[in-house]
C-alpha positions in Angstrom: -41.8 -3.2 57.6 -42.7 -1.9 61.1 -43.3 -5.5 62.3 -39.9 -6.6 60.9 -38.1 -3.7 62.5 -39.9 -4.5 65.8 -38.8 -8.1 65.6 -35.2 -7.1 64.8 -35.2 -4.7 67.7 -36.5 -7.2 70.1 -34.0 -9.8 69.0 -31.2 -7.3 69.4 -32.5 -6.4 72.8 -32.6 -10.0 73.9 -28.9 -10.5 72.8 -27.8 -7.4 74.7 -29.6 -8.6 77.9 -28.7 -12.2 77.7 -26.4 -13.2 80.6 -22.7 -13.1 79.7 -19.8 -14.9 81.2 -16.1 -14.5 81.1 -14.5 -17.0 78.8 -11.1 -17.7 77.3 -10.9 -18.3 73.6 -8.0 -20.6 72.8 -6.4 -20.3 69.4 -5.2 -23.3 67.4 -1.8 -22.1 66.4 0.8 -19.3 66.1 1.3 -18.9 62.3 4.2 -16.5 62.7 6.2 -18.5 65.2 9.0 -19.2 62.7 9.8 -15.4 62.7 10.1 -15.6 66.5 12.5 -18.6 66.5 14.6 -16.8 63.9 14.9 -13.7 66.1 14.0 -14.5 69.8 15.2 -11.1 70.8 12.1 -9.7 69.1 10.0 -11.0 72.0 12.4 -11.8 74.9 15.2 -9.9 76.4 18.8 -11.2 76.4 18.4 -11.7 80.2 15.4 -13.9 79.6 17.2 -15.9 77.0 20.2 -16.2 79.3 18.0 -17.6 82.1 16.7 -20.3 79.7 20.2 -21.1 78.5 21.7 -21.3 82.0 19.0 -23.7 83.1 18.9 -25.7 79.9 15.3 -24.6 79.0 14.6 -24.6 75.3 12.3 -22.1 73.6 8.9 -23.4 72.7 5.7 -22.1 71.0 4.5 -20.6 74.3 7.3 -18.1 74.0 6.2 -16.9 70.6 3.8 -13.9 70.4 0.1 -14.4 70.0 -1.2 -13.9 66.4 -2.4 -10.3 66.1 -4.8 -11.0 63.3 -6.7 -13.4 65.5 -7.1 -10.8 68.2 -8.3 -8.3 65.6 -10.7 -10.8 64.2 -12.3 -11.3 67.6 -12.5 -7.5 68.0 -14.1 -7.2 64.5 -16.9 -9.5 65.7 -17.8 -6.9 68.3 -16.1 -8.2 71.3 -14.0 -6.0 73.7 -10.6 -7.6 74.1 -8.5 -6.1 76.8 -6.6 -9.1 78.1 -4.9 -12.0 76.4 -2.1 -14.5 77.0 0.6 -15.7 74.7 1.4 -18.6 77.1 -2.2 -19.8 76.9 -2.5 -18.6 73.3 -5.9 -16.9 73.4 -8.0 -13.9 74.6 -10.6 -13.3 77.3 -14.0 -12.0 76.4 -17.4 -11.7 77.9 -19.9 -13.7 75.8 -23.4 -15.1 75.8 -24.1 -18.8 75.3 -24.9 -18.2 71.7 -21.8 -16.2 71.2 -19.7 -18.9 72.8 -21.0 -21.4 70.3 -20.2 -19.0 67.5 -16.7 -18.4 68.7 -16.1 -22.2 69.0 -16.9 -22.6 65.3 -14.3 -20.1 64.1 -11.6 -21.8 61.9 -8.7 -20.4 64.0 -10.3 -21.2 67.4 -9.3 -24.4 69.2 -11.9 -24.3 71.9 -13.6 -21.9 74.4 -13.4 -22.4 78.1 -15.6 -20.5 80.6 -14.3 -19.2 83.9 -17.7 -20.1 85.4 -17.5 -22.9 88.0 -21.0 -22.5 89.6 -23.6 -21.7 87.0 -26.3 -21.3 89.6 -24.5 -18.5 91.3 -24.8 -14.7 90.8 -23.8 -11.3 92.1 -23.3 -11.2 95.8 -25.1 -8.6 97.9 -21.8 -7.6 99.4 -18.5 -7.5 97.5 -15.7 -9.8 98.5 -13.1 -7.9 100.6 -10.1 -10.2 100.9 -8.0 -7.4 102.3 -10.4 -6.8 105.3 -8.2 -8.9 107.6 -5.1 -7.4 106.2 -6.3 -3.8 106.7 -7.4 -4.5 110.3 -3.9 -5.6 111.2 -2.2 -2.3 110.6 -2.7 -0.7 114.0 0.8 -1.1 115.4 2.9 1.8 116.5 5.6 3.2 114.3 9.0 1.8 115.4 12.1 4.0 115.2 14.2 3.0 118.2 16.1 -0.1 117.1 19.8 -0.2 116.6 20.3 -2.8 113.8 16.7 -2.6 112.9 13.4 -4.2 113.7 13.8 -6.6 110.8 16.5 -8.5 112.6 14.3 -11.0 114.4 12.4 -12.1 111.2 15.5 -12.3 109.1 17.4 -14.2 111.8 14.5 -16.6 112.2 14.9 -17.9 108.7 18.7 -17.8 109.2 19.3 -15.4 106.4 22.1 -13.4 108.2 24.9 -15.8 107.1 24.2 -14.9 103.4 24.0 -11.2 104.1 27.3 -11.4 106.0 28.9 -13.2 103.1 27.8 -10.4 100.8 24.8 -12.0 99.2 22.1 -9.4 99.5 20.3 -10.0 96.2 22.7 -8.1 93.9 22.0 -8.9 90.3 18.8 -10.8 91.0 15.6 -9.5 89.4 12.4 -9.8 91.4 8.9 -9.1 90.0 6.4 -8.1 92.8 2.9 -8.7 91.4 0.3 -7.3 93.7 -1.8 -4.2 94.3 -0.3 -0.8 93.6 2.8 0.6 95.1 1.9 4.0 96.7 4.8 6.2 98.0 7.5 3.9 96.5 8.4 6.8 94.2 8.6 9.3 97.0 8.9 7.7 100.5 12.3 7.6 102.3 11.8 3.9 103.0 12.4 3.3 99.3 15.0 6.1 98.7 18.0 3.7 98.7 16.1 1.5 96.1 15.5 4.5 93.9 18.9 6.1 94.2 20.7 2.8 93.3 18.5 2.3 90.3 16.9 -0.9 91.6 13.4 -0.1 90.2 13.6 -1.4 86.7 10.1 -1.3 85.4 6.5 -0.5 86.5 3.2 -1.4 84.9 -0.4 -1.5 85.9 -2.1 -4.4 84.1 -5.5 -3.3 85.4 -5.5 0.2 83.9 -2.9 -0.6 81.1 -0.6 2.2 82.1 2.9 2.5 83.6 1.8 4.4 86.8 1.6 2.1 89.8 2.2 4.8 92.5 -1.4 6.1 92.9 -1.7 6.9 96.6 -5.4 6.1 96.6 -5.0 2.4 96.1 -4.5 -0.4 98.7 -0.9 -0.2 99.9 -0.5 -4.0 100.2 2.0 -4.2 97.2 4.2 -1.5 98.6 4.4 -3.1 102.0 5.3 -6.4 100.5 8.0 -4.7 98.5 9.3 -3.0 101.6 9.8 -6.4 103.3 12.1 -7.4 100.5 13.9 -4.2 99.5 13.0 -1.5 101.9 15.7 0.3 103.9 15.6 2.8 106.8 19.0 3.4 108.4 19.2 1.9 111.9 15.6 0.9 111.7 14.9 -1.6 108.9 16.8 -3.7 106.3 14.9 -5.7 103.8 15.6 -9.4 103.1 17.2 -8.6 99.7 18.0 -4.9 99.8 20.2 -4.9 96.7 17.9 -6.8 94.3 16.4 -5.3 91.2 12.6 -4.9 91.1 9.8 -5.0 88.6 6.6 -3.6 90.0 3.4 -4.9 88.5 -0.1 -4.2 89.6 -2.6 -7.0 88.9 -5.0 -6.8 91.9 -7.8 -4.2 92.2 -8.6 -4.3 95.9 -12.0 -2.7 95.3 -13.4 -5.7 93.5 -12.9 -9.4 93.2 -13.3 -10.5 89.6 -11.8 -13.4 87.6 -10.2 -11.0 85.2 -7.6 -10.4 87.9 -6.3 -13.9 87.2 -5.5 -12.8 83.7 -3.9 -9.6 84.8 -1.5 -11.7 86.9 -0.7 -14.0 83.9 0.0 -11.0 81.8 2.3 -9.6 84.5 4.1 -12.9 84.7 4.6 -13.0 81.0 6.1 -9.5 81.1 8.3 -10.5 83.9 9.5 -13.4 81.8 10.2 -11.1 78.8 12.4 -8.9 81.0 14.3 -11.9 82.4 13.3 -11.8 86.1 14.6 -14.5 88.4 11.9 -14.4 91.1 8.2 -13.7 91.3 6.7 -12.8 94.7 3.0 -12.6 94.9 0.8 -12.3 98.0 -2.5 -12.8 96.4 -4.9 -15.7 96.2 -8.3 -16.5 94.6 -11.1 -18.7 95.8 -14.4 -16.7 95.5 -15.6 -13.6 93.6 -18.1 -10.9 93.7 -20.1 -13.0 91.2 -20.4 -16.4 92.9 -20.6 -18.1 89.5 -16.8 -17.9 89.3 -16.2 -19.4 92.8 -13.8 -22.3 93.2 -14.2 -25.4 95.4 -11.5 -27.1 97.2 -11.5 -29.8 94.5 -10.5 -27.0 92.1 -7.3 -26.4 94.2 -5.4 -29.1 92.3 -2.8 -26.8 90.8 -4.1 -27.1 87.2 -7.8 -26.0 87.2 -7.7 -22.3 87.8 -6.3 -20.1 85.0 -3.9 -18.3 87.3 -2.4 -21.6 88.5 -1.9 -22.7 85.0 -0.1 -19.4 84.3 2.0 -19.9 87.5 3.0 -23.3 86.2 4.2 -21.9 82.9 6.2 -19.2 84.7 7.9 -21.9 86.8 8.6 -23.9 83.6 10.5 -20.9 82.2 12.9 -21.1 85.1 11.3 -18.3 87.3 11.3 -19.1 91.0 7.6 -18.3 91.8 6.7 -17.7 95.5 3.0 -17.4 96.4 1.3 -16.8 99.8 -0.6 -19.8 101.1 -3.6 -17.6 102.2 -5.1 -16.3 105.5 -8.1 -18.6 105.8 -6.8 -21.0 108.5 -9.8 -20.4 110.8 -12.5 -19.8 108.2 -15.0 -22.4 106.9 -12.7 -22.4 103.9 -9.4 -23.0 105.6 -7.4 -24.3 102.6 -4.8 -22.7 100.4 -5.9 -20.7 97.4 -5.0 -20.4 93.8 -2.2 -20.2 92.6 -0.6 -21.4 95.8 -2.1 -24.8 94.9 0.2 -25.3 91.9 2.8 -28.0 92.5 5.7 -26.1 90.9 5.3 -22.8 92.8 6.8 -22.4 96.3 3.9 -21.7 98.6 4.7 -19.9 101.8 2.8 -20.3 105.1 3.1 -18.0 108.2 4.6 -18.5 111.7 4.9 -16.5 114.8 8.1 -15.1 116.3 8.2 -18.2 118.6 8.0 -20.5 115.6 4.4 -21.7 115.9 2.0 -21.7 113.0 0.1 -18.4 112.7 -3.6 -19.0 113.5 -4.7 -17.6 110.2 -2.3 -19.5 107.9 -4.2 -21.6 105.4 -3.9 -25.4 105.3 -2.8 -27.7 102.6 -2.4 -30.1 100.9 -3.7 -29.2 97.5 -6.7 -31.3 96.4 -4.3 -33.6 94.4 -2.4 -34.4 97.6 0.7 -32.3 97.0 2.3 -30.9 100.2 1.3 -27.3 100.6 2.5 -24.9 101.8 6.1 -25.8 100.9 7.6 -24.0 103.9 7.0 -21.0 106.2 8.4 -17.7 107.4 7.4 -15.0 109.9 3.9 -13.9 109.2 2.7 -12.7 112.6 3.8 -9.2 113.5 6.1 -9.0 110.6 7.9 -5.7 110.1 7.9 -3.9 106.8 9.2 -0.5 105.5 6.6 1.8 103.9 6.5 5.5 102.9 8.7 7.1 105.6 8.5 4.6 108.4 8.5 1.0 109.5 5.5 -0.7 111.0 4.3 -4.3 111.5 1.3 -6.4 110.4 0.3 -10.0 109.9 -0.5 -12.4 107.1 1.0 -15.0 104.8 1.2 -11.9 102.5 4.2 -10.8 104.6 5.8 -14.2 105.1 6.0 -14.6 101.3 8.1 -11.5 100.4 10.4 -12.3 103.4 11.0 -15.7 101.9 11.3 -14.3 98.4 14.1 -12.0 99.6 15.9 -15.0 101.0 15.5 -16.9 97.7 17.0 -13.9 95.9 20.1 -13.9 98.2 20.5 -17.7 97.7 20.2 -17.4 93.9 22.9 -14.8 93.9 25.2 -17.4 95.4 24.4 -20.6 93.6 25.5 -21.4 90.0 23.2 -19.9 87.4 22.8 -23.4 85.9 21.5 -24.9 89.1 18.0 -26.2 88.6 15.3 -24.2 90.4 13.8 -27.5 91.5 17.0 -28.4 93.2 16.9 -25.1 95.1 13.3 -25.8 96.1 14.2 -29.3 97.3 17.1 -28.1 99.4 15.0 -25.4 101.0 12.4 -27.9 101.9 15.0 -30.4 103.2 16.6 -27.7 105.4 13.3 -26.4 106.9 12.6 -27.0 110.5 10.2 -29.9 110.3 11.9 -31.9 107.5 11.8 -34.7 106.6 8.4 -34.4 108.2 5.7 -31.8 107.5 2.3 -30.6 108.6 -0.6 -29.2 106.7 -0.2 -25.6 108.0 3.5 -25.1 108.1 4.6 -27.4 105.3 8.2 -28.6 105.9 8.6 -25.9 108.5 10.5 -22.6 109.0 12.9 -21.9 106.2 16.6 -22.0 106.9 18.6 -20.2 104.3 21.9 -20.4 106.2 21.7 -24.2 106.2 20.9 -24.2 102.5 23.8 -22.0 101.9 26.1 -24.3 103.9 24.8 -27.3 102.0 25.8 -25.8 98.7 29.2 -24.7 100.1 29.9 -28.2 101.2 29.1 -29.6 97.7 31.4 -27.3 95.8 33.9 -24.5 96.2 33.3 -23.3 92.7 29.9 -21.7 93.0 31.3 -18.2 92.7 33.6 -18.9 89.8 32.3 -16.8 86.9 30.9 -19.0 84.1 31.5 -18.4 80.5 29.1 -15.9 78.9 27.5 -17.3 75.8 25.3 -15.2 73.6 22.9 -15.1 71.9 21.6 -18.3 73.3 19.6 -20.0 71.8 21.3 -19.4 68.4 21.7 -21.0 65.0 25.2 -22.1 65.4 26.9 -18.7 65.4 27.5 -17.2 68.8 30.0 -15.4 71.1 31.9 -16.8 74.1 33.1 -14.1 76.5 35.7 -15.2 79.1 37.8 -13.4 81.7 40.9 -15.4 80.8 42.4 -17.4 77.9 41.2 -21.0 77.9 40.6 -24.1 75.9 37.0 -24.9 75.0 35.3 -28.1 74.1 31.7 -28.6 73.0 29.8 -31.9 73.5 26.5 -33.2 72.4 24.1 -34.7 74.9 25.5 -38.2 74.2 29.0 -37.0 75.3 30.5 -36.8 71.8 32.9 -33.9 71.3 31.9 -31.9 68.3 34.2 -28.9 68.7 37.5 -28.0 70.4 39.5 -24.8 70.3 41.1 -22.0 72.2 39.6 -18.7 73.3 41.2 -15.5 74.4 40.3 -13.2 77.3 37.3 -11.2 76.1 34.9 -11.8 73.3 35.3 -14.8 70.9 33.1 -15.5 67.9 32.3 -19.2 67.3 30.7 -20.8 64.2 29.5 -24.2 64.9 28.2 -26.7 62.3 25.7 -28.6 64.3 22.1 -29.8 64.2 19.5 -28.2 66.3 19.7 -29.4 69.9 21.2 -28.9 73.3 25.0 -29.0 73.8 27.5 -28.5 76.7 30.3 -26.0 76.4 33.2 -27.1 78.7 36.3 -25.1 79.6 38.9 -24.7 82.3 39.6 -21.1 83.5 42.3 -20.4 86.0 42.4 -24.1 86.9 38.6 -24.3 87.6 36.3 -26.3 85.3 33.2 -24.4 84.1 30.4 -25.3 81.8 27.4 -23.7 80.1 24.5 -25.1 78.1 24.3 -24.2 74.4 21.0 -24.4 72.5 21.1 -24.5 68.7 17.9 -24.0 66.9 
């Protein structure tokens, strides 16, 4: 008996001390997805559903919640499960080689994928500090002696003033800033206008799994990036989109560099989608980690290899305009863009100086699949931000990105809700300073939001005509149309066949449509202007 106990103990000791690795366990299905399709509001907000409807994006299985019994089963096997993704349909766990094999055999598991890219690597003697350069840049003096504000030059460089002057300052556009924490955003005068106007809609820390993101002991990177978009100090600083709404999500722990942070970001992006955000701004990138087993190579920067880049792709597929910093490795041995800036669907942002030259540190593209990256650039050298009770300046593609994100928010306020995000990206590239040419550090050049605005103005005078409000959408053939005036309404299938016609009154109108599942177009004429909306019947 003693011998048996000793053998058992040694076996257990070996398992406990076997090297583990972070893996993602992909599930085969979502057994309860029918319940989600029957009631999408159980998982997604109306604003999220409206975004899909406006852009003609149908619900799919990615939108359905992950099966809770699968998560519980993994926990029951003794694994700690803190992070999971409904988009990827699985959970992350640390497991030994033997455990990975066991997980792969479970009936509800599709496959198990390791985060490890370099099996011969290991713990580094010194932790990765990707904010080292960032921290060293913040030695500028506090600026308080400008009339219009010290943000004028950087906003003017991307020709954003014409939109501001026309009243497009981001009103009604929701931006998720996914970054480190946001110290002093809840108290600092630089964010007072944001707080008083109710523009902070939600906060959550996906690292600690709590709502508080205001810890003053964390790296202030996220708060400074937020300040570039929405900060305001009278006569000193005006953000690029001062009237936008903000969702503040912490996904990056600046004290460590671990692959779990990729999952934190995906979870934050999923929450942003649930709440119906229009724009994600992220000034983070991943290439190497404290444990070098997880390091990426340039070949991995193809837009689809890293988990975070896959998550960014899904976010883009849901109609969210995702902006990512290209990276600050321009003069390093690794001088390429990082993940998820490598994804083809995200809008990657490089940095330039006040004179319009590429910032020396701005990372180079293209991605390893040959896609042009960055997409375009904005001021990233000596860029002003609002933080706590003052304005200061610093450098990095980290700061170019929120500046660009603010411009995108202003443009999205102006263009039709149904306008494809890919169309907006294409116009922004076409109107940038180097287009139709590009280079590997600046992309298509410095963004020009004023020219993009003028381009859309030239195409149509109807962009600011309020469209019909259709809800819920998707639906099962019963829905409401809300209009500001009486009008006639026609509904067409995608082949152009009219399946419904009738009249609506000013206000709320209930419609019952006998139609098969599919996408339809609701067409009407309001006050002499033609408007249309997509309708999705499940």
